[in-house]
N, C-alpha and C positions, 0 to 999 in steps of 0.2 A: 474441547480440543483434546485429541488423543495422541499422546507421545508415540505410542507404538505405530499408529497409522502413518505418521509423518516420517518416523525413522525408517519404515519399510521402503519408502520411495526416495530417501535422501540421496543415495549414491547414483540413482538413475534419473533424478528429476530433470536435469538439463536435457538429456536425450529425449525424454518423453515430451518435454515442453517443445523442443524443436519439431518433433513429429506432429504435434497437435496444431501448430500454427503455420504449417507449410503453405496453406492457401493464401496467407497474407503476403507471402513473398519476403518476409522479414524473419530475423532470428530473435531469440530472447533478449539479446543485448539492445536491440532497437527499442523494445517495449520497456525495458528497465530504464534506459536513458530518457525516454519519452515521459515517463511518470515523474522522474526527478526534475526534469525541466519544468513540468507543471507545478511541482512543489516549490521550486525556486521562483517561478512567476508569481505564485500566490503570496509567498513571503515578501516579495518585492513590493506588493501592493499595500503592505502594512503602513499605516500613517505615522506610527511612532518609530523613530530611528533607533537602531540597536548599536551600542558602542562596541560590542564584541561578538565573535562568531557564536551562533546558536548552539545550544545543547539539544541533540536530536535523538529520539527513540524510534528505531525501526522495529515496529511491532510485527512479529511473524516474519522475521528477516530471512528465514531459510538458510541456504548455503551462501548468502552474502552477495547476491547478484546486483544489489543496489549500491554497494559500498563505493566502488570507484567513481560512480556518477554522483553520489552524494558528496564525496569529498572534493570533486571537481567543481561542483556548483556551490558548495559551502566550505571553502578553504578555511582550515584552522578550526572547524567545528569539532565538538566533542560528540562522537557518535557511539551509541549503545545499540547493539543488536540483541533482540529478545526473541526467544522461540521456545516452544514446548519440546521440540525435537533436539535432544542432545547431540545426535549424530549430525544433524544439519549444522549445528553450531561448531562442531569439531571440523567439519569440512570448510566452513567459512573462516575459522581461525587459522587453518592450515594455509589458506590463500592470502589472508589479510591480517595476520596476527598482530601487527603493531599499529594498525590503522583504525581499530575500533575495540570496544569492550564487548564481550560475548557472555550473555546471561540467560540461563534457563529459568522457566517459571512453571507453576502448576496449572496454568490455563485459566485461573480465576483471579488471583490477586497479584498485582504487579509488585515486584520486590524492591520498591524504591520509596523514599520519603515523599511526603507531599511537596508539590511545587519544585520538582527536580528538572523539568525539561521546558524548553521553549517551543519545541515542535514534537508532535507525535504523528507518525506516518504508518500506514499499512497499505501494502500493495497486493490486492486480490487475496486477502486472508479471510475476511468475514464470511464468505460463502462456504468455508470449511468449518465454521463454528455453528453449533446449534443456535437457531434464532432466539431461543429463550434465554441464551447467555449474552446476547449482544448488549442489552441495556446495562447489565452489571459491569461488563468490560469497558463500555464507554464511560461509565461513571468512574471507573478506575483511571481512565485516560484523563478525565476532568480533574481528578485528585492530584495526579502527578504533574500536570501542566502548571506552569507559572501563570499568574494573572496576565491576560492579554495573549497568552500562548495560542498557537495554531494547531488544530487537528485536521488531518486530511486522510480520508478513507477512499482508496481506489478500488473499484469493483467492476466485474463483468456486467454488461447490460442485458438482462433477460429478454428485452424487447427486440434484440437484434438476432435474426435467425442464424447468421454465421457464428455468432458467439455461442448460441445454444449447441450448434453442431460441434464446435471445438470442445466445449465442456463435456458433451456427451461421449466424445471419442477419446478423451484423455483419462488413462487409468488413475492418475493422481487426483482427478476430480470425481472419482466413483461415488463418493458420498456428499458431493457438493449440493447446496441448496441456494440458488441464486436469489438475490434480493434486488428489487428495483430502486431507482434513485430516490424517489419521493419517500419510500418507506425508510431508507437509511437516513435521510435527512430528518425525518420525524423522530427517529430513535435518538439521533444526536441532540436534537432540541429537548427531548424528554430527559436526556441524561444531564441537561443543564447547560449545554453549549448555546452560544448566541450567533447570530449572523450566518446561519447555516445555508449554504447554497449548493445546488447541483450543477455540475458542468459535464456535458457529454463530449466524449473524445474518440479518436481513432475511427475516422470516417472512410479513409481511402487506403486501399492496399498499395503495395509497391508499384504495381502497374500504373496506378493513377497518382503517383507521388508528386507530380507537378502541381496537383491541386492542394497539397497539404498546407501551404501557407494560409489558406482561407479557413482552416479547421477551427481556429480559436473563435472566429466569428460565427461558427455553427454550434457553439457549445450549449445553446438553448434547445437544440433539436434532439429529441429523445431517440435517435436512431444510431448513434455512434456505437461501436462495438464495446466500448467501456465508458465509464463515467467516474467522476469523483465528487465527493461531498467535502467541502471545506468549511470550517467553523472556528470560532474563537472561544476561549475560556474568558468569561467576564471578569 
């Protein structure tokens, strides 16, 4: 993960994102809210009750687009935003200074003690990271999660032609290397996570939004524009 690369696009990220997803008929806010809704859904499936709001690490948080949706879905939670881009964190802090903690890191070692978080979440971050570094970072996730904690990685689905078109046309993704869902699941299992499962998402553009209520029932179908892998720390 290269700080300079992400700093270069930090101020223009939102406008570039808007331009790249025009075909979907939706804006970045829709996709940010969608991902956090899935995170909340998965957390609600936990069998063990939690007596207090979770401590959440937003890994690769960028300029903080997930923050308002995270706090709406997890009221009272302790939210930490982590990124290699100091400029992105500055922008996030200027928008949401009192609503989260903002921490930079070296791209390799998470600067937190063992068992610090209940949830670790990443929204379309790992395709920006050299694939040889994935396993080490996922082991760091395993380290900072509490026993029974949840890890969720959201990513673009390389098997979807529209997704490939969007990624290829976005300057922010100029060095992106997409990874398919089964490979990401296997890496999470190799890192020590358990119960790793792939869910495919984002099947219908705004023009077909009336069909979106059936999307969760299609999560097995590897044609969605994006997917996530959800797993637990044993």
